[in-house]
VMD Tcl script that builds the backbone (N, CA, C; Angstrom):
set m [mol new atoms 360]
animate dup $m
set s [atomselect $m all]
$s set {name element resname resid chain x y z} {
  {N N MET 1 A -74.292 79.519 -171.510}
  {CA C MET 1 A -75.573 78.996 -170.723}
  {C C MET 1 A -76.461 78.410 -171.614}
  {N N LYS 2 A -76.406 78.737 -172.742}
  {CA C LYS 2 A -77.483 78.086 -173.736}
  {C C LYS 2 A -76.788 76.778 -174.265}
  {N N ILE 3 A -75.705 76.393 -174.078}
  {CA C ILE 3 A -74.983 75.062 -174.145}
  {C C ILE 3 A -75.364 73.960 -173.773}
  {N N LYS 4 A -74.884 74.550 -172.301}
  {CA C LYS 4 A -75.688 73.532 -170.987}
  {C C LYS 4 A -76.648 73.235 -170.179}
  {N N MET 5 A -77.247 74.028 -170.172}
  {CA C MET 5 A -79.281 74.062 -171.376}
  {C C MET 5 A -79.230 72.484 -171.922}
  {N N THR 6 A -78.281 72.608 -173.603}
  {CA C THR 6 A -79.106 71.985 -174.656}
  {C C THR 6 A -78.300 70.769 -174.201}
  {N N LEU 7 A -77.303 70.652 -172.914}
  {CA C LEU 7 A -76.792 68.857 -173.013}
  {C C LEU 7 A -77.676 69.128 -172.250}
  {N N LEU 8 A -78.227 69.702 -171.218}
  {CA C LEU 8 A -79.011 69.032 -169.421}
  {C C LEU 8 A -80.270 68.139 -170.606}
  {N N TRP 9 A -80.749 68.959 -171.488}
  {CA C TRP 9 A -81.456 68.230 -172.077}
  {C C TRP 9 A -81.782 67.333 -172.991}
  {N N ILE 10 A -80.624 66.823 -173.541}
  {CA C ILE 10 A -80.101 66.182 -174.206}
  {C C ILE 10 A -79.512 64.560 -173.085}
  {N N LEU 11 A -79.072 65.155 -172.059}
  {CA C LEU 11 A -78.308 63.839 -171.600}
  {C C LEU 11 A -79.174 63.807 -170.690}
  {N N GLY 12 A -79.882 64.671 -169.843}
  {CA C GLY 12 A -80.697 64.419 -168.473}
  {C C GLY 12 A -81.668 62.498 -168.863}
  {N N PRO 13 A -82.793 63.365 -169.702}
  {CA C PRO 13 A -83.839 61.864 -170.636}
  {C C PRO 13 A -82.742 60.450 -170.628}
  {N N MET 14 A -81.272 60.099 -170.879}
  {CA C MET 14 A -80.496 59.381 -171.380}
  {C C MET 14 A -80.402 59.432 -170.120}
  {N N ILE 15 A -79.303 59.513 -169.175}
  {CA C ILE 15 A -79.170 58.654 -167.849}
  {C C ILE 15 A -80.346 58.485 -166.987}
  {N N LEU 16 A -81.980 59.049 -167.191}
  {CA C LEU 16 A -82.510 58.698 -166.047}
  {C C LEU 16 A -82.802 57.024 -167.662}
  {N N LEU 17 A -83.373 57.023 -168.401}
  {CA C LEU 17 A -83.129 55.475 -169.154}
  {C C LEU 17 A -82.186 54.451 -168.870}
  {N N LEU 18 A -81.723 54.971 -168.458}
  {CA C LEU 18 A -79.868 54.011 -168.767}
  {C C LEU 18 A -79.946 53.905 -167.150}
  {N N GLY 19 A -80.402 54.507 -166.181}
  {CA C GLY 19 A -80.794 53.913 -164.191}
  {C C GLY 19 A -81.423 52.975 -164.502}
  {N N CYS 20 A -82.738 52.679 -165.422}
  {CA C CYS 20 A -83.393 51.741 -165.705}
  {C C CYS 20 A -83.200 50.993 -166.286}
  {N N ALA 21 A -82.444 50.615 -166.452}
  {CA C ALA 21 A -81.692 49.183 -167.549}
  {C C ALA 21 A -81.305 47.898 -166.086}
  {N N SER 22 A -82.383 46.806 -166.584}
  {CA C SER 22 A -82.058 46.106 -165.421}
  {C C SER 22 A -80.372 44.803 -166.011}
  {N N THR 23 A -79.526 45.047 -164.727}
  {CA C THR 23 A -78.001 44.535 -165.236}
  {C C THR 23 A -78.506 43.299 -164.471}
  {N N LYS 24 A -78.921 42.277 -163.350}
  {CA C LYS 24 A -79.167 42.430 -162.732}
  {C C LYS 24 A -78.879 40.611 -163.717}
  {N N THR 25 A -78.167 39.503 -162.395}
  {CA C THR 25 A -77.311 38.392 -163.123}
  {C C THR 25 A -77.626 37.411 -161.696}
  {N N SER 26 A -77.697 36.263 -162.119}
  {CA C SER 26 A -77.881 35.574 -161.438}
  {C C SER 26 A -76.770 34.975 -159.884}
  {N N LYS 27 A -76.997 34.846 -159.473}
  {CA C LYS 27 A -76.054 34.442 -158.139}
  {C C LYS 27 A -75.934 32.920 -157.925}
  {N N PHE 28 A -76.278 32.551 -158.743}
  {CA C PHE 28 A -75.996 31.187 -158.893}
  {C C PHE 28 A -75.305 30.879 -159.625}
  {N N ASN 29 A -73.669 30.553 -160.065}
  {CA C ASN 29 A -72.786 30.362 -161.903}
  {C C ASN 29 A -71.715 29.536 -160.530}
  {N N SER 30 A -70.736 29.224 -161.439}
  {CA C SER 30 A -70.151 27.871 -161.443}
  {C C SER 30 A -68.381 28.961 -160.369}
  {N N MET 31 A -68.264 29.751 -160.922}
  {CA C MET 31 A -67.840 30.790 -159.489}
  {C C MET 31 A -68.303 31.030 -157.779}
  {N N SER 32 A -69.831 31.277 -158.175}
  {CA C SER 32 A -70.452 31.415 -156.568}
  {C C SER 32 A -71.020 29.947 -156.504}
  {N N VAL 33 A -70.270 28.890 -156.855}
  {CA C VAL 33 A -71.353 27.250 -156.451}
  {C C VAL 33 A -70.419 26.187 -157.411}
  {N N PRO 34 A -68.463 26.326 -156.096}
  {CA C PRO 34 A -68.073 25.639 -157.579}
  {C C PRO 34 A -68.133 24.507 -157.291}
  {N N MET 35 A -68.067 23.110 -157.599}
  {CA C MET 35 A -67.790 21.640 -157.658}
  {C C MET 35 A -66.766 21.752 -155.817}
  {N N GLY 36 A -67.891 21.046 -155.000}
  {CA C GLY 36 A -66.472 20.403 -154.275}
  {C C GLY 36 A -67.028 20.840 -152.618}
  {N N MET 37 A -68.367 21.963 -152.808}
  {CA C MET 37 A -68.121 22.874 -151.921}
  {C C MET 37 A -69.257 22.292 -150.914}
  {N N ASP 38 A -69.328 22.163 -149.764}
  {CA C ASP 38 A -69.888 21.428 -148.753}
  {C C ASP 38 A -71.292 22.266 -148.454}
  {N N LYS 39 A -72.465 21.029 -148.127}
  {CA C LYS 39 A -73.865 22.167 -147.880}
  {C C LYS 39 A -73.688 23.309 -146.956}
  {N N LYS 40 A -72.877 23.021 -145.905}
  {CA C LYS 40 A -72.901 24.072 -144.923}
  {C C LYS 40 A -72.144 25.101 -146.059}
  {N N GLU 41 A -71.287 25.605 -146.072}
  {CA C GLU 41 A -71.007 26.524 -147.269}
  {C C GLU 41 A -72.472 27.055 -147.935}
  {N N VAL 42 A -73.135 26.018 -148.220}
  {CA C VAL 42 A -73.938 26.687 -149.397}
  {C C VAL 42 A -74.379 26.753 -148.882}
  {N N LEU 43 A -75.176 26.439 -147.578}
  {CA C LEU 43 A -76.379 27.224 -147.025}
  {C C LEU 43 A -75.963 28.749 -145.803}
  {N N ALA 44 A -74.877 28.670 -145.949}
  {CA C ALA 44 A -73.938 29.628 -145.298}
  {C C ALA 44 A -74.444 30.873 -146.162}
  {N N LYS 45 A -74.003 30.812 -147.865}
  {CA C LYS 45 A -73.808 31.642 -148.622}
  {C C LYS 45 A -75.240 32.415 -149.517}
  {N N PHE 46 A -75.660 31.409 -149.461}
  {CA C PHE 46 A -77.684 31.442 -149.977}
  {C C PHE 46 A -79.021 31.102 -149.288}
  {N N GLY 47 A -78.794 30.606 -147.663}
  {CA C GLY 47 A -79.521 30.721 -147.510}
  {C C GLY 47 A -80.458 29.504 -147.234}
  {N N SER 48 A -81.368 28.444 -147.010}
  {CA C SER 48 A -82.058 28.269 -147.066}
  {C C SER 48 A -82.631 27.880 -148.344}
  {N N PRO 49 A -82.763 26.530 -149.102}
  {CA C PRO 49 A -83.545 26.576 -150.517}
  {C C PRO 49 A -85.366 26.347 -149.883}
  {N N TYR 50 A -85.483 26.498 -151.072}
  {CA C TYR 50 A -87.024 26.113 -151.282}
  {C C TYR 50 A -88.062 25.301 -151.501}
  {N N LYS 51 A -87.105 24.533 -151.485}
  {CA C LYS 51 A -87.848 23.115 -151.386}
  {C C LYS 51 A -86.282 22.285 -151.792}
  {N N SER 52 A -86.099 20.602 -151.356}
  {CA C SER 52 A -85.388 19.894 -151.551}
  {C C SER 52 A -85.199 18.293 -151.732}
  {N N GLY 53 A -84.705 17.781 -152.254}
  {CA C GLY 53 A -85.369 16.023 -151.862}
  {C C GLY 53 A -83.911 15.194 -152.052}
  {N N TYR 54 A -83.774 14.471 -151.626}
  {CA C TYR 54 A -83.166 13.037 -150.868}
  {C C TYR 54 A -82.774 11.288 -152.068}
  {N N TYR 55 A -82.110 10.694 -152.454}
  {CA C TYR 55 A -82.167 9.764 -152.472}
  {C C TYR 55 A -80.767 9.123 -152.676}
  {N N LYS 56 A -80.547 8.008 -152.691}
  {CA C LYS 56 A -79.191 6.654 -152.970}
  {C C LYS 56 A -79.530 5.944 -153.752}
  {N N ASP 57 A -78.438 6.599 -154.831}
  {CA C ASP 57 A -78.508 5.820 -156.116}
  {C C ASP 57 A -78.317 4.036 -156.320}
  {N N THR 58 A -78.406 3.685 -158.028}
  {CA C THR 58 A -78.073 1.998 -157.332}
  {C C THR 58 A -77.111 1.481 -157.131}
  {N N ASN 59 A -75.802 2.502 -156.432}
  {CA C ASN 59 A -74.031 2.297 -156.394}
  {C C ASN 59 A -74.230 2.316 -154.679}
  {N N GLN 60 A -75.209 3.289 -154.044}
  {CA C GLN 60 A -75.593 3.647 -152.590}
  {C C GLN 60 A -75.331 4.873 -152.496}
  {N N VAL 61 A -74.754 5.548 -153.327}
  {CA C VAL 61 A -74.370 7.040 -153.082}
  {C C VAL 61 A -75.242 8.017 -153.346}
  {N N PHE 62 A -75.327 8.566 -152.184}
  {CA C PHE 62 A -76.348 9.618 -151.273}
  {C C PHE 62 A -76.531 10.096 -152.061}
  {N N ARG 63 A -77.707 10.860 -153.047}
  {CA C ARG 63 A -77.291 11.913 -153.132}
  {C C ARG 63 A -79.003 13.274 -153.352}
  {N N GLU 64 A -78.488 14.440 -153.283}
  {CA C GLU 64 A -79.505 15.520 -152.593}
  {C C GLU 64 A -79.685 16.345 -153.952}
  {N N ASP 65 A -80.423 17.300 -153.576}
  {CA C ASP 65 A -81.267 18.245 -154.682}
  {C C ASP 65 A -82.063 19.444 -153.943}
  {N N TRP 66 A -80.588 20.446 -153.846}
  {CA C TRP 66 A -81.655 22.045 -153.371}
  {C C TRP 66 A -81.581 22.641 -154.191}
  {N N TYR 67 A -83.010 23.280 -154.450}
  {CA C TYR 67 A -83.702 24.426 -155.307}
  {C C TYR 67 A -83.856 25.261 -155.179}
  {N N TYR 68 A -83.408 26.805 -155.871}
  {CA C TYR 68 A -83.523 28.033 -155.687}
  {C C TYR 68 A -84.019 28.603 -156.235}
  {N N LYS 69 A -85.023 30.316 -156.615}
  {CA C LYS 69 A -85.723 30.506 -157.439}
  {C C LYS 69 A -84.856 31.973 -156.852}
  {N N GLU 70 A -85.042 32.124 -158.480}
  {CA C GLU 70 A -84.178 33.748 -158.413}
  {C C GLU 70 A -85.556 33.948 -159.526}
  {N N ASN 71 A -85.613 35.738 -159.258}
  {CA C ASN 71 A -86.962 36.416 -160.326}
  {C C ASN 71 A -86.100 37.399 -161.124}
  {N N PHE 72 A -86.143 38.152 -162.593}
  {CA C PHE 72 A -85.602 38.669 -163.485}
  {C C PHE 72 A -86.552 39.379 -163.745}
  {N N TYR 73 A -86.690 40.615 -163.983}
  {CA C TYR 73 A -87.696 40.918 -165.290}
  {C C TYR 73 A -86.356 41.275 -166.488}
  {N N ILE 74 A -87.089 40.258 -167.732}
  {CA C ILE 74 A -86.854 40.489 -169.087}
  {C C ILE 74 A -88.220 40.418 -169.613}
  {N N HIS 75 A -87.884 41.713 -170.593}
  {CA C HIS 75 A -89.440 42.817 -171.223}
  {C C HIS 75 A -90.392 40.880 -170.631}
  {N N GLY 76 A -90.842 41.254 -168.751}
  {CA C GLY 76 A -91.699 40.653 -168.006}
  {C C GLY 76 A -90.914 39.656 -167.502}
  {N N TRP 77 A -91.607 39.321 -166.341}
  {CA C TRP 77 A -91.533 38.292 -164.899}
  {C C TRP 77 A -90.811 37.405 -165.381}
  {N N VAL 78 A -90.000 36.325 -165.267}
  {CA C VAL 78 A -88.668 35.440 -165.291}
  {C C VAL 78 A -88.373 34.754 -163.746}
  {N N ASP 79 A -89.043 33.967 -163.252}
  {CA C ASP 79 A -88.368 32.798 -162.560}
  {C C ASP 79 A -87.623 31.558 -162.738}
  {N N VAL 80 A -86.306 31.610 -162.078}
  {CA C VAL 80 A -85.445 30.743 -162.830}
  {C C VAL 80 A -84.491 29.974 -161.515}
  {N N ILE 81 A -85.306 28.244 -161.852}
  {CA C ILE 81 A -85.440 27.501 -160.562}
  {C C ILE 81 A -83.153 27.565 -161.001}
  {N N ASN 82 A -83.298 27.054 -159.993}
  {CA C ASN 82 A -81.271 26.675 -159.932}
  {C C ASN 82 A -81.397 25.941 -158.885}
  {N N ILE 83 A -81.170 24.313 -159.641}
  {CA C ILE 83 A -80.836 23.013 -158.438}
  {C C ILE 83 A -79.277 23.279 -158.358}
  {N N ILE 84 A -78.560 22.649 -158.001}
  {CA C ILE 84 A -77.703 22.369 -156.726}
  {C C ILE 84 A -77.616 20.710 -156.687}
  {N N HIS 85 A -77.167 19.716 -157.415}
  {CA C HIS 85 A -76.706 18.901 -157.470}
  {C C HIS 85 A -75.660 18.556 -155.938}
  {N N PHE 86 A -75.828 17.504 -154.914}
  {CA C PHE 86 A -74.238 17.303 -154.079}
  {C C PHE 86 A -74.581 15.181 -154.203}
  {N N GLU 87 A -73.811 15.277 -153.762}
  {CA C GLU 87 A -72.945 13.711 -154.009}
  {C C GLU 87 A -72.815 13.687 -152.392}
  {N N ASN 88 A -73.171 12.847 -151.491}
  {CA C ASN 88 A -72.361 12.389 -150.360}
  {C C ASN 88 A -71.267 13.384 -149.934}
  {N N GLY 89 A -72.925 14.722 -149.911}
  {CA C GLY 89 A -72.403 15.151 -149.065}
  {C C GLY 89 A -71.630 17.541 -150.290}
  {N N LYS 90 A -71.614 17.321 -151.290}
  {CA C LYS 90 A -70.515 17.762 -151.745}
  {C C LYS 90 A -71.102 18.047 -153.260}
  {N N VAL 91 A -70.867 19.301 -154.159}
  {CA C VAL 91 A -71.427 20.035 -154.384}
  {C C VAL 91 A -71.229 18.918 -155.794}
  {N N VAL 92 A -71.897 18.025 -157.181}
  {CA C VAL 92 A -71.568 17.856 -158.022}
  {C C VAL 92 A -72.078 18.803 -159.319}
  {N N SER 93 A -72.840 19.669 -159.237}
  {CA C SER 93 A -73.417 20.400 -160.271}
  {C C SER 93 A -74.590 21.377 -160.177}
  {N N LEU 94 A -74.428 22.390 -160.418}
  {CA C LEU 94 A -75.610 23.651 -161.030}
  {C C LEU 94 A -76.464 23.144 -161.993}
  {N N GLU 95 A -77.558 22.918 -161.803}
  {CA C GLU 95 A -78.567 23.541 -163.301}
  {C C GLU 95 A -79.430 24.710 -163.062}
  {N N PRO 96 A -79.524 25.476 -163.757}
  {CA C PRO 96 A -80.289 26.474 -164.004}
  {C C PRO 96 A -81.570 26.310 -165.363}
  {N N LEU 97 A -82.563 26.280 -164.591}
  {CA C LEU 97 A -84.062 26.248 -165.009}
  {C C LEU 97 A -84.749 27.228 -165.105}
  {N N PRO 98 A -85.033 27.622 -166.663}
  {CA C PRO 98 A -85.612 28.669 -166.350}
  {C C PRO 98 A -87.352 28.474 -166.529}
  {N N GLU 99 A -88.341 28.839 -165.867}
  {CA C GLU 99 A -89.173 28.339 -165.905}
  {C C GLU 99 A -90.205 29.779 -166.359}
  {N N LYS 100 A -90.104 30.238 -167.651}
  {CA C LYS 100 A -91.300 31.176 -167.929}
  {C C LYS 100 A -92.609 31.870 -167.663}
  {N N GLN 101 A -92.644 32.739 -166.717}
  {CA C GLN 101 A -94.109 32.575 -165.895}
  {C C GLN 101 A -94.242 34.688 -166.061}
  {N N PRO 102 A -94.454 35.262 -167.225}
  {CA C PRO 102 A -95.543 36.042 -167.822}
  {C C PRO 102 A -96.153 36.196 -166.911}
  {N N TYR 103 A -95.902 37.976 -166.042}
  {CA C TYR 103 A -97.202 38.332 -165.244}
  {C C TYR 103 A -96.956 39.985 -165.529}
  {N N LEU 104 A -98.645 40.203 -164.823}
  {CA C LEU 104 A -98.930 41.986 -165.512}
  {C C LEU 104 A -98.834 42.544 -164.133}
  {N N ILE 105 A -98.986 43.948 -164.354}
  {CA C ILE 105 A -98.217 44.268 -163.319}
  {C C ILE 105 A -99.884 45.039 -163.301}
  {N N GLU 106 A -100.832 44.989 -162.520}
  {CA C GLU 106 A -102.266 45.912 -162.671}
  {C C GLU 106 A -102.979 46.308 -161.578}
  {N N ALA 107 A -103.145 47.775 -161.389}
  {CA C ALA 107 A -103.146 47.905 -159.850}
  {C C ALA 107 A -102.732 47.219 -159.047}
  {N N ASN 108 A -101.437 47.571 -158.829}
  {CA C ASN 108 A -100.339 47.064 -157.746}
  {C C ASN 108 A -100.567 45.727 -157.126}
  {N N ARG 109 A -100.943 45.070 -158.066}
  {CA C ARG 109 A -100.704 43.649 -158.284}
  {C C ARG 109 A -100.110 42.939 -159.606}
  {N N GLU 110 A -99.806 41.612 -158.708}
  {CA C GLU 110 A -98.889 41.156 -160.005}
  {C C GLU 110 A -100.275 39.973 -160.325}
  {N N VAL 111 A -100.401 39.908 -161.554}
  {CA C VAL 111 A -101.770 38.930 -161.912}
  {C C VAL 111 A -100.728 37.832 -162.680}
  {N N GLU 112 A -100.631 36.839 -162.621}
  {CA C GLU 112 A -100.121 35.334 -163.447}
  {C C GLU 112 A -101.325 35.763 -164.749}
  {N N VAL 113 A -100.383 35.572 -166.343}
  {CA C VAL 113 A -100.936 35.226 -166.980}
  {C C VAL 113 A -101.013 34.346 -167.641}
  {N N LYS 114 A -101.504 32.798 -167.762}
  {CA C LYS 114 A -102.067 31.778 -168.908}
  {C C LYS 114 A -102.832 32.132 -170.123}
  {N N THR 115 A -102.016 31.553 -170.663}
  {CA C THR 115 A -101.860 31.540 -172.322}
  {C C THR 115 A -102.816 30.036 -172.753}
  {N N ARG 116 A -103.055 29.623 -173.190}
  {CA C ARG 116 A -104.003 28.949 -174.172}
  {C C ARG 116 A -102.386 28.221 -175.550}
  {N N GLU 117 A -102.547 26.778 -175.718}
  {CA C GLU 117 A -101.736 26.485 -176.988}
  {C C GLU 117 A -103.244 26.963 -177.903}
  {N N LYS 118 A -102.149 26.449 -179.258}
  {CA C LYS 118 A -103.442 27.145 -180.364}
  {C C LYS 118 A -103.212 25.365 -180.749}
  {N N LYS 119 A -104.825 24.841 -180.960}
  {CA C LYS 119 A -105.113 23.642 -181.939}
  {C C LYS 119 A -104.939 23.824 -183.185}
  {N N PRO 120 A -103.952 23.239 -183.790}
  {CA C PRO 120 A -103.850 22.653 -185.428}
  {C C PRO 120 A -105.134 22.899 -185.655}
}
mol reanalyze $m
mol bondsrecalc $m
mol representation Tube
mol addrep $m
């Protein structure tokens, strides 16, 4: 009985701490967004982008960029912008852009922390 209680006291906190560890990974990667995937498939899989842009290049190729945002907690909240680049309606590349924005949790609300650059 004493051994069981000792194990419970040792393993209990370890299990709780491991349960709090974040292992979230991005849903945007080369496996989930392969080259050649069309816009309808991307839309069905990930939903509407939060913003998009388009243009024709000098060779008259229609290009479009869709922007998706993900939030991760890695020593503070970080926003990652994933840009899916299309050419003539097909995926040609995926570009993740880390957009670090530290946040503090204050009285059940998030507050953005703005830092000043030090002058030399």
